[in-house]
N, C-alpha and C positions, 0 to 999 in steps of 0.2 A: 230503674235508671237512677244513678246517684246524682244528687245535686251538690255542687261545689260552690262555696262562697269564699272568695279570696279577699283578704284585707292586706294592709301593708306588712303585717308581721305574722299572720296566721292564715292557714287554709282550713276551712271547715267542710267536712264531707257529710253527705246524707242530710242536708239542711232542708227543713220544711218550716217556713215562717210566714207570717202575715203582718203587714204594717198598719192595718186598719181593721178594727173589729175582732181581733184575735181573742179577746176576752169573752166574746159572744154578744157583746153590746154594740149595736150599730152606732156609728157616729163617733166612736172613740179612736184616738190616734196614739200610737206608741211613740214617745219622745225620749230623747236622751241628750245629756250634755257631753257625753263621752267619758266623763270621769266619775259621775255619781250614780251610775246605774240607769234604769229606765223607769218611766211612769206612764200611766194611761191618762189622757185628758179627753174631755168631751169637746167635739168640734161645735162651733156656733153655726156651721153651714150644714144643710141637709144634703148638699151635693159634694161632700168631701171626697176627693179622689183617693183611691187606694191602690196599693201595689201588693200583689200576692205571688209568691213563688212556691210551687209545690209540684212534685213529680216531674221536675225538669221543665215546667211551663211557667212563664212569667205572664201575669194577667194584670192589666191596668184598667181600672174602672173609674167612672165619674160621669158627670153630666155637664159638659161633654168631657170625655176622656182625652187626655193629652200626654204625650211622651216626648220629652225634649232630650236629645242625646248630644252630649258634648264629647266628641271623639268618634271612633269608628264603630260601625255595626258590622259584624262579621257573621255570615250565615254559611255554615258548612265550609269554612275556610275561604269564602269569597267576600271581599269588601263590598258592601251594598252600594255605597256611593260610586265606586269605580264601575260597578256593574251597570248601574243606571246611566252613567255617562256614556258607556259603551253602547247601550241600547239606543240612547238618544242619537248618538253619532251614526250608528248603522241604519237607523230608521229615518235619518235626516230630519229630525224634529228640530225646528228652529228654536233658538234660545230666546226666552221672553224676558222682558225687563218691566216688571210691574210698576216701578217708580216712574219710568218714562211713559208707560201706557196711561197712568193716572194723570200725568202732566199733559200728554198729547193723546186724547181719546181716539183720534184717527188711526193711531198705531194698532190699537186693539181691534178696531173695526177692520183694518186691512189684514191683520193676522187671521181673524175669523173668516173673512172672505177667501183668503188663500186656502185655508183648511177645507172650507166647503167646496171650492173649485177643485182642489186636489182629489177629494173624495168622489166628486162627480166623474172626473177623468178616470180614476181607478175603477169605478163601477163600470164605465163604458168599456175599458180595457178588459175587465173580467168577462163582460158579456161577449166581447169579440173573441175571447180565449187567448189574448195576448199578455195577460197579466197573471203572474203566479200568486 
């Protein structure tokens, strides 16, 4: 499988690269200013996150690992955010507001009570054979 990396002016094919530890030394990070080439620096943290792309697979590691995407995530032509919204709508999952729940703890309690009651009713319906 060919890896493709697109920049504003260039497309690179068959790319295999690592942004952390590519020199074989753990804790090193590849940095660049964009104009003067690249250099390896040693991180002060033992939990330095890394991003590796090889054989068409992107792997993010760290403790804890985190990936923040600004824009769309498209999987096999499907927009992930749109897909999740559709799933939530079809399953009638209520939208939560963490800010309001923090301000009014009874909201979280009521939501949890609703979910628990709903599951009990669904279980009862399954036992009766009326729920698919």
